[in-house]
N, CA, C and O atoms as CSV, one atom per row, in Angstrom:
chain,resi,resn,atom,element,x,y,z
A,1,MET,N,N,-7.243,0.803,-35.838
A,1,MET,CA,C,-6.247,0.595,-34.798
A,1,MET,C,C,-6.567,1.441,-33.564
A,1,MET,O,O,-6.482,0.961,-32.434
A,2,GLU,N,N,-6.930,2.685,-33.789
A,2,GLU,CA,C,-7.251,3.583,-32.692
A,2,GLU,C,C,-8.470,3.089,-31.917
A,2,GLU,O,O,-8.521,3.227,-30.694
A,3,LEU,N,N,-9.438,2.521,-32.607
A,3,LEU,CA,C,-10.635,1.991,-31.967
A,3,LEU,C,C,-10.290,0.833,-31.041
A,3,LEU,O,O,-10.831,0.748,-29.939
A,4,ILE,N,N,-9.422,-0.039,-31.454
A,4,ILE,CA,C,-9.004,-1.170,-30.626
A,4,ILE,C,C,-8.280,-0.675,-29.380
A,4,ILE,O,O,-8.485,-1.206,-28.288
A,5,GLN,N,N,-7.448,0.324,-29.539
A,5,GLN,CA,C,-6.729,0.900,-28.401
A,5,GLN,C,C,-7.708,1.501,-27.398
A,5,GLN,O,O,-7.561,1.309,-26.190
A,6,LYS,N,N,-8.697,2.219,-27.891
A,6,LYS,CA,C,-9.706,2.813,-27.015
A,6,LYS,C,C,-10.508,1.732,-26.286
A,6,LYS,O,O,-10.800,1.871,-25.098
A,7,LEU,N,N,-10.862,0.664,-26.991
A,7,LEU,CA,C,-11.587,-0.438,-26.359
A,7,LEU,C,C,-10.747,-1.101,-25.273
A,7,LEU,O,O,-11.269,-1.468,-24.221
A,8,ASN,N,N,-9.456,-1.255,-25.523
A,8,ASN,CA,C,-8.563,-1.817,-24.513
A,8,ASN,C,C,-8.489,-0.922,-23.276
A,8,ASN,O,O,-8.470,-1.411,-22.146
A,9,GLU,N,N,-8.447,0.390,-23.499
A,9,GLU,CA,C,-8.429,1.340,-22.382
A,9,GLU,C,C,-9.722,1.252,-21.578
A,9,GLU,O,O,-9.686,1.292,-20.348
A,10,ILE,N,N,-10.855,1.132,-22.251
A,10,ILE,CA,C,-12.148,0.997,-21.573
A,10,ILE,C,C,-12.186,-0.298,-20.777
A,10,ILE,O,O,-12.699,-0.325,-19.659
A,11,GLU,N,N,-11.651,-1.362,-21.339
A,11,GLU,CA,C,-11.610,-2.650,-20.647
A,11,GLU,C,C,-10.792,-2.548,-19.358
A,11,GLU,O,O,-11.200,-3.075,-18.322
A,12,VAL,N,N,-9.656,-1.882,-19.415
A,12,VAL,CA,C,-8.821,-1.704,-18.231
A,12,VAL,C,C,-9.561,-0.882,-17.177
A,12,VAL,O,O,-9.528,-1.213,-15.992
A,13,LEU,N,N,-10.222,0.179,-17.606
A,13,LEU,CA,C,-10.985,1.006,-16.668
A,13,LEU,C,C,-12.099,0.216,-15.993
A,13,LEU,O,O,-12.319,0.350,-14.789
A,14,LEU,N,N,-12.794,-0.599,-16.762
A,14,LEU,CA,C,-13.872,-1.414,-16.192
A,14,LEU,C,C,-13.325,-2.448,-15.210
A,14,LEU,O,O,-13.938,-2.711,-14.175
A,15,LYS,N,N,-12.183,-3.026,-15.532
A,15,LYS,CA,C,-11.562,-4.000,-14.639
A,15,LYS,C,C,-11.149,-3.328,-13.331
A,15,LYS,O,O,-11.344,-3.890,-12.254
A,16,ASN,N,N,-10.578,-2.126,-13.425
A,16,ASN,CA,C,-10.173,-1.394,-12.232
A,16,ASN,C,C,-11.383,-0.972,-11.400
A,16,ASN,O,O,-11.315,-0.946,-10.171
A,17,GLN,N,N,-12.471,-0.647,-12.060
A,17,GLN,CA,C,-13.688,-0.272,-11.342
A,17,GLN,C,C,-14.225,-1.461,-10.555
A,17,GLN,O,O,-14.709,-1.294,-9.435
A,18,HIS,N,N,-14.147,-2.654,-11.127
A,18,HIS,CA,C,-14.585,-3.864,-10.443
A,18,HIS,C,C,-13.762,-4.067,-9.170
A,18,HIS,O,O,-14.317,-4.388,-8.119
A,19,THR,N,N,-12.450,-3.882,-9.257
A,19,THR,CA,C,-11.563,-4.027,-8.105
A,19,THR,C,C,-11.845,-2.947,-7.070
A,19,THR,O,O,-11.699,-3.188,-5.872
A,20,PHE,N,N,-12.242,-1.772,-7.510
A,20,PHE,CA,C,-12.504,-0.651,-6.609
A,20,PHE,C,C,-13.563,-0.996,-5.567
A,20,PHE,O,O,-13.464,-0.559,-4.421
A,21,PHE,N,N,-14.574,-1.773,-5.949
A,21,PHE,CA,C,-15.690,-2.061,-5.052
A,21,PHE,C,C,-15.503,-3.337,-4.238
A,21,PHE,O,O,-16.305,-3.619,-3.349
A,22,LYS,N,N,-14.472,-4.103,-4.521
A,22,LYS,CA,C,-14.252,-5.355,-3.803
A,22,LYS,C,C,-13.601,-5.107,-2.444
A,22,LYS,O,O,-12.750,-4.229,-2.303
A,23,GLU,N,N,-14.016,-5.898,-1.437
A,23,GLU,CA,C,-13.415,-5.790,-0.107
A,23,GLU,C,C,-12.136,-6.622,-0.035
A,23,GLU,O,O,-11.150,-6.199,0.569
A,24,PHE,N,N,-12.152,-7.805,-0.652
A,24,PHE,CA,C,-10.997,-8.690,-0.668
A,24,PHE,C,C,-10.469,-8.829,-2.084
A,24,PHE,O,O,-11.237,-8.912,-3.042
A,25,LEU,N,N,-9.142,-8.853,-2.205
A,25,LEU,CA,C,-8.494,-8.959,-3.500
A,25,LEU,C,C,-7.671,-10.241,-3.561
A,25,LEU,O,O,-7.098,-10.669,-2.559
A,26,THR,N,N,-7.618,-10.845,-4.733
A,26,THR,CA,C,-6.760,-11.998,-4.955
A,26,THR,C,C,-5.313,-11.514,-5.071
A,26,THR,O,O,-5.054,-10.310,-5.096
A,27,LEU,N,N,-4.391,-12.443,-5.139
A,27,LEU,CA,C,-2.983,-12.087,-5.313
A,27,LEU,C,C,-2.791,-11.272,-6.593
A,27,LEU,O,O,-2.080,-10.266,-6.594
A,28,ASN,N,N,-3.420,-11.706,-7.666
A,28,ASN,CA,C,-3.300,-10.977,-8.937
A,28,ASN,C,C,-3.859,-9.563,-8.827
A,28,ASN,O,O,-3.235,-8.608,-9.288
A,29,GLU,N,N,-5.036,-9.431,-8.217
A,29,GLU,CA,C,-5.665,-8.116,-8.080
A,29,GLU,C,C,-4.850,-7.211,-7.162
A,29,GLU,O,O,-4.675,-6.027,-7.449
A,30,ALA,N,N,-4.351,-7.768,-6.057
A,30,ALA,CA,C,-3.541,-6.981,-5.125
A,30,ALA,C,C,-2.241,-6.539,-5.795
A,30,ALA,O,O,-1.772,-5.420,-5.585
A,31,SER,N,N,-1.672,-7.420,-6.593
A,31,SER,CA,C,-0.457,-7.087,-7.331
A,31,SER,C,C,-0.700,-5.899,-8.248
A,31,SER,O,O,0.111,-4.975,-8.314
A,32,GLU,N,N,-1.797,-5.931,-8.939
A,32,GLU,CA,C,-2.153,-4.838,-9.844
A,32,GLU,C,C,-2.490,-3.570,-9.056
A,32,GLU,O,O,-2.084,-2.472,-9.439
A,33,TYR,N,N,-3.228,-3.722,-7.960
A,33,TYR,CA,C,-3.652,-2.596,-7.133
A,33,TYR,C,C,-2.445,-1.863,-6.546
A,33,TYR,O,O,-2.417,-0.633,-6.510
A,34,LEU,N,N,-1.443,-2.630,-6.083
A,34,LEU,CA,C,-0.255,-2.043,-5.463
A,34,LEU,C,C,0.852,-1.732,-6.467
A,34,LEU,O,O,1.863,-1.120,-6.122
A,35,ASP,N,N,0.652,-2.154,-7.695
A,35,ASP,CA,C,1.660,-1.986,-8.741
A,35,ASP,C,C,2.972,-2.668,-8.352
A,35,ASP,O,O,4.059,-2.116,-8.517
A,36,LEU,N,N,2.830,-3.895,-7.828
A,36,LEU,CA,C,3.969,-4.741,-7.482
A,36,LEU,C,C,3.873,-6.026,-8.284
A,36,LEU,O,O,2.781,-6.440,-8.673
A,37,SER,N,N,5.003,-6.655,-8.530
A,37,SER,CA,C,4.959,-7.941,-9.225
A,37,SER,C,C,4.354,-8.991,-8.286
A,37,SER,O,O,4.410,-8.856,-7.064
A,38,LYS,N,N,3.785,-10.021,-8.873
A,38,LYS,CA,C,3.205,-11.093,-8.065
A,38,LYS,C,C,4.282,-11.768,-7.222
A,38,LYS,O,O,4.036,-12.124,-6.070
A,39,SER,N,N,5.468,-11.945,-7.786
A,39,SER,CA,C,6.531,-12.602,-7.023
A,39,SER,C,C,6.972,-11.744,-5.835
A,39,SER,O,O,7.247,-12.274,-4.758
A,40,ALA,N,N,7.041,-10.417,-6.023
A,40,ALA,CA,C,7.402,-9.524,-4.917
A,40,ALA,C,C,6.348,-9.595,-3.812
A,40,ALA,O,O,6.680,-9.650,-2.628
A,41,LEU,N,N,5.097,-9.593,-4.203
A,41,LEU,CA,C,4.007,-9.662,-3.233
A,41,LEU,C,C,4.005,-11.015,-2.521
A,41,LEU,O,O,3.774,-11.078,-1.313
A,42,TYR,N,N,4.256,-12.078,-3.250
A,42,TYR,CA,C,4.304,-13.408,-2.656
A,42,TYR,C,C,5.453,-13.518,-1.649
A,42,TYR,O,O,5.294,-14.131,-0.593
A,43,LYS,N,N,6.611,-12.926,-1.971
A,43,LYS,CA,C,7.745,-12.920,-1.033
A,43,LYS,C,C,7.380,-12.166,0.239
A,43,LYS,O,O,7.754,-12.569,1.341
A,44,MET,N,N,6.645,-11.066,0.074
A,44,MET,CA,C,6.239,-10.276,1.236
A,44,MET,C,C,5.303,-11.073,2.140
A,44,MET,O,O,5.357,-10.941,3.363
A,45,THR,N,N,4.444,-11.900,1.540
A,45,THR,CA,C,3.556,-12.726,2.364
A,45,THR,C,C,4.351,-13.814,3.071
A,45,THR,O,O,4.074,-14.127,4.229
A,46,SER,N,N,5.333,-14.395,2.391
A,46,SER,CA,C,6.111,-15.463,3.032
A,46,SER,C,C,6.941,-14.921,4.187
A,46,SER,O,O,7.228,-15.652,5.135
A,47,LYS,N,N,7.334,-13.637,4.122
A,47,LYS,CA,C,8.081,-13.001,5.205
A,47,LYS,C,C,7.153,-12.332,6.223
A,47,LYS,O,O,7.605,-11.761,7.215
A,48,LYS,N,N,5.847,-12.417,5.956
A,48,LYS,CA,C,4.813,-11.801,6.799
A,48,LYS,C,C,5.036,-10.289,6.958
A,48,LYS,O,O,4.873,-9.736,8.046
A,49,GLU,N,N,5.411,-9.638,5.851
A,49,GLU,CA,C,5.623,-8.194,5.839
A,49,GLU,C,C,4.359,-7.423,5.479
A,49,GLU,O,O,4.315,-6.198,5.594
A,50,ILE,N,N,3.341,-8.142,5.048
A,50,ILE,CA,C,2.104,-7.518,4.610
A,50,ILE,C,C,0.948,-8.395,5.095
A,50,ILE,O,O,1.053,-9.621,5.058
A,51,PRO,N,N,-0.153,-7.788,5.547
A,51,PRO,CA,C,-1.276,-8.601,6.034
A,51,PRO,C,C,-1.991,-9.326,4.891
A,51,PRO,O,O,-2.230,-8.755,3.827
A,52,PHE,N,N,-2.326,-10.594,5.135
A,52,PHE,CA,C,-3.020,-11.382,4.109
A,52,PHE,C,C,-3.834,-12.485,4.772
A,52,PHE,O,O,-3.703,-12.741,5.969
A,53,TYR,N,N,-4.668,-13.126,3.980
A,53,TYR,CA,C,-5.523,-14.218,4.433
A,53,TYR,C,C,-5.256,-15.435,3.561
A,53,TYR,O,O,-5.042,-15.320,2.355
A,54,ASN,N,N,-5.274,-16.608,4.197
A,54,ASN,CA,C,-4.963,-17.838,3.489
A,54,ASN,C,C,-5.939,-18.932,3.935
A,54,ASN,O,O,-5.532,-19.894,4.587
A,55,PRO,N,N,-7.225,-18.790,3.586
A,55,PRO,CA,C,-8.211,-19.780,4.038
A,55,PRO,C,C,-7.971,-21.144,3.383
A,55,PRO,O,O,-7.875,-21.251,2.161
A,56,GLY,N,N,-7.878,-22.151,4.197
A,56,GLY,CA,C,-7.681,-23.503,3.677
A,56,GLY,C,C,-6.267,-23.755,3.182
A,56,GLY,O,O,-5.982,-24.834,2.661
A,57,GLY,N,N,-5.371,-22.780,3.335
A,57,GLY,CA,C,-3.990,-22.955,2.934
A,57,GLY,C,C,-3.749,-22.944,1.430
A,57,GLY,O,O,-2.674,-23.341,0.979
A,58,LYS,N,N,-4.710,-22.506,0.659
A,58,LYS,CA,C,-4.561,-22.514,-0.805
A,58,LYS,C,C,-4.317,-21.109,-1.334
A,58,LYS,O,O,-3.174,-20.657,-1.408
A,59,LYS,N,N,-5.368,-20.437,-1.693
A,59,LYS,CA,C,-5.241,-19.100,-2.292
A,59,LYS,C,C,-4.950,-18.050,-1.230
A,59,LYS,O,O,-5.281,-18.213,-0.056
A,60,ILE,N,N,-4.314,-16.958,-1.683
A,60,ILE,CA,C,-3.991,-15.832,-0.808
A,60,ILE,C,C,-4.917,-14.669,-1.156
A,60,ILE,O,O,-5.116,-14.340,-2.325
A,61,TYR,N,N,-5.477,-14.057,-0.115
A,61,TYR,CA,C,-6.358,-12.908,-0.297
A,61,TYR,C,C,-5.849,-11.747,0.549
A,61,TYR,O,O,-5.158,-11.938,1.550
A,62,PHE,N,N,-6.203,-10.559,0.126
A,62,PHE,CA,C,-5.809,-9.343,0.824
A,62,PHE,C,C,-7.044,-8.489,1.030
A,62,PHE,O,O,-7.860,-8.330,0.122
A,63,LYS,N,N,-7.177,-7.942,2.227
A,63,LYS,CA,C,-8.265,-7.014,2.490
A,63,LYS,C,C,-7.795,-5.631,2.035
A,63,LYS,O,O,-6.763,-5.131,2.481
A,64,LYS,N,N,-8.566,-5.034,1.149
A,64,LYS,CA,C,-8.170,-3.776,0.521
A,64,LYS,C,C,-7.897,-2.680,1.556
A,64,LYS,O,O,-6.933,-1.926,1.423
A,65,GLU,N,N,-8.732,-2.594,2.571
A,65,GLU,CA,C,-8.554,-1.582,3.613
A,65,GLU,C,C,-7.208,-1.771,4.328
A,65,GLU,O,O,-6.538,-0.795,4.665
A,66,GLU,N,N,-6.819,-3.027,4.554
A,66,GLU,CA,C,-5.543,-3.299,5.211
A,66,GLU,C,C,-4.356,-2.958,4.305
A,66,GLU,O,O,-3.307,-2.531,4.786
A,67,LEU,N,N,-4.526,-3.146,2.996
A,67,LEU,CA,C,-3.472,-2.737,2.061
A,67,LEU,C,C,-3.302,-1.224,2.088
A,67,LEU,O,O,-2.179,-0.720,2.071
A,68,ASN,N,N,-4.409,-0.507,2.130
A,68,ASN,CA,C,-4.354,0.956,2.207
A,68,ASN,C,C,-3.659,1.402,3.495
A,68,ASN,O,O,-2.844,2.325,3.478
A,69,ASN,N,N,-3.988,0.739,4.615
A,69,ASN,CA,C,-3.343,1.066,5.893
A,69,ASN,C,C,-1.855,0.744,5.850
A,69,ASN,O,O,-1.036,1.496,6.380
A,70,TRP,N,N,-1.507,-0.374,5.219
A,70,TRP,CA,C,-0.107,-0.772,5.098
A,70,TRP,C,C,0.675,0.301,4.339
A,70,TRP,O,O,1.790,0.650,4.725
A,71,ILE,N,N,0.096,0.814,3.273
A,71,ILE,CA,C,0.744,1.881,2.502
A,71,ILE,C,C,0.866,3.142,3.357
A,71,ILE,O,O,1.929,3.759,3.413
A,72,THR,N,N,-0.212,3.515,4.012
A,72,THR,CA,C,-0.241,4.744,4.806
A,72,THR,C,C,0.766,4.695,5.952
A,72,THR,O,O,1.397,5.705,6.265
A,73,ASN,N,N,0.919,3.543,6.574
A,73,ASN,CA,C,1.835,3.413,7.707
A,73,ASN,C,C,3.302,3.410,7.290
A,73,ASN,O,O,4.186,3.468,8.145
A,74,ALA,N,N,3.568,3.345,6.004
A,74,ALA,CA,C,4.943,3.344,5.517
A,74,ALA,C,C,5.381,4.745,5.064
A,74,ALA,O,O,6.328,4.886,4.290
A,75,ARG,N,N,4.691,5.761,5.548
A,75,ARG,CA,C,4.991,7.134,5.140
A,75,ARG,C,C,6.383,7.533,5.615
A,75,ARG,O,O,6.784,7.207,6.733
A,76,VAL,N,N,7.104,8.228,4.772
A,76,VAL,CA,C,8.431,8.736,5.090
A,76,VAL,C,C,8.328,10.251,5.226
A,76,VAL,O,O,7.844,10.938,4.326
A,77,ASP,N,N,8.789,10.754,6.361
A,77,ASP,CA,C,8.740,12.196,6.588
A,77,ASP,C,C,9.680,12.929,5.637
A,77,ASP,O,O,10.731,12.411,5.260
A,78,SER,N,N,9.291,14.123,5.263
A,78,SER,CA,C,10.151,14.961,4.418
A,78,SER,C,C,11.300,15.502,5.268
A,78,SER,O,O,11.250,15.455,6.497
A,79,SER,N,N,12.314,16.006,4.615
A,79,SER,CA,C,13.465,16.600,5.319
A,79,SER,C,C,13.019,17.759,6.200
A,79,SER,O,O,13.520,17.928,7.312
A,80,LEU,N,N,12.083,18.552,5.708
A,80,LEU,CA,C,11.577,19.689,6.481
A,80,LEU,C,C,10.878,19.208,7.751
A,80,LEU,O,O,11.079,19.782,8.821
A,81,GLU,N,N,10.063,18.163,7.642
A,81,GLU,CA,C,9.371,17.637,8.821
A,81,GLU,C,C,10.359,17.112,9.857
A,81,GLU,O,O,10.180,17.337,11.054
A,82,VAL,N,N,11.388,16.424,9.411
A,82,VAL,CA,C,12.414,15.919,10.325
A,82,VAL,C,C,13.124,17.078,11.007
A,82,VAL,O,O,13.362,17.046,12.214
A,83,GLU,N,N,13.458,18.093,10.233
A,83,GLU,CA,C,14.131,19.269,10.790
A,83,GLU,C,C,13.265,19.955,11.839
A,83,GLU,O,O,13.766,20.356,12.890
A,84,LEU,N,N,11.964,20.095,11.561
A,84,LEU,CA,C,11.052,20.712,12.524
A,84,LEU,C,C,10.925,19.868,13.788
A,84,LEU,O,O,10.859,20.409,14.892
A,85,ASP,N,N,10.890,18.545,13.633
A,85,ASP,CA,C,10.828,17.650,14.797
A,85,ASP,C,C,12.075,17.787,15.662
A,85,ASP,O,O,11.980,17.836,16.889
A,86,VAL,N,N,13.228,17.849,15.036
A,86,VAL,CA,C,14.486,17.996,15.766
A,86,VAL,C,C,14.509,19.334,16.503
A,86,VAL,O,O,14.880,19.394,17.675
A,87,THR,N,N,14.118,20.386,15.826
A,87,THR,CA,C,14.091,21.712,16.439
A,87,THR,C,C,13.140,21.735,17.628
A,87,THR,O,O,13.465,22.293,18.676
A,88,SER,N,N,11.981,21.138,17.470
A,88,SER,CA,C,10.996,21.078,18.560
A,88,SER,C,C,11.544,20.272,19.733
A,88,SER,O,O,11.392,20.666,20.889
A,89,TYR,N,N,12.173,19.157,19.437
A,89,TYR,CA,C,12.740,18.312,20.493
A,89,TYR,C,C,13.834,19.055,21.250
A,89,TYR,O,O,13.862,19.041,22.481
A,90,LEU,N,N,14.732,19.702,20.515
A,90,LEU,CA,C,15.815,20.439,21.162
A,90,LEU,C,C,15.283,21.578,22.004
A,90,LEU,O,O,15.819,21.867,23.074
A,91,SER,N,N,14.242,22.222,21.536
A,91,SER,CA,C,13.619,23.315,22.284
A,91,SER,C,C,13.047,22.804,23.600
A,91,SER,O,O,13.234,23.426,24.645
A,92,ARG,N,N,12.354,21.677,23.551
A,92,ARG,CA,C,11.786,21.081,24.776
A,92,ARG,C,C,12.890,20.619,25.720
A,92,ARG,O,O,12.781,20.787,26.935
A,93,THR,N,N,13.939,20.044,25.175
A,93,THR,CA,C,15.044,19.545,25.989
A,93,THR,C,C,15.748,20.690,26.709
A,93,THR,O,O,16.087,20.580,27.887
A,94,ASN,N,N,15.963,21.787,25.991
A,94,ASN,CA,C,16.615,22.951,26.607
A,94,ASN,C,C,15.762,23.542,27.717
A,94,ASN,O,O,16.301,23.965,28.740
A,95,LYS,N,N,14.454,23.583,27.546
A,95,LYS,CA,C,13.556,24.108,28.578
A,95,LYS,C,C,13.612,23.230,29.813
A,95,LYS,O,O,13.639,23.745,30.931
A,96,ASN,N,N,13.631,21.897,29.634
A,96,ASN,CA,C,13.668,20.969,30.770
A,96,ASN,C,C,14.999,21.062,31.515
A,96,ASN,O,O,15.026,20.885,32.733
A,97,GLN,N,N,16.086,21.330,30.827
A,97,GLN,CA,C,17.393,21.414,31.474
A,97,GLN,C,C,17.514,22.688,32.309
A,97,GLN,O,O,18.250,22.711,33.296
A,98,LYS,N,N,16.804,23.742,31.927
A,98,LYS,CA,C,16.872,25.013,32.650
A,98,LYS,C,C,16.058,24.946,33.938
A,98,LYS,O,O,16.290,25.742,34.848
A,99,LEU,N,N,15.116,24.021,34.036
A,99,LEU,CA,C,14.283,23.922,35.228
A,99,LEU,C,C,15.038,23.286,36.309
A,99,LEU,O,O,14.512,23.108,37.408
């Protein structure tokens, strides 16, 4: 039983390694890569919330680099970063009002 489990783990690793080197991902691969359900990803494409390619109007493809950028651009600032931004803004505003 343990041997079968280990083989399954190796199979998953090999599959992920294959996806690692690909420039374009299918809907299934992108779903796995982003850890989103296929239906969630498909809804995002229909709403044009995520960049994708649809050559010939059939299959949907995603450029891996664009998926990475999409994730990176959705960064949420921490409470500390927001507080520092507010403090910096107020400091600049007070200096401009004194001039």
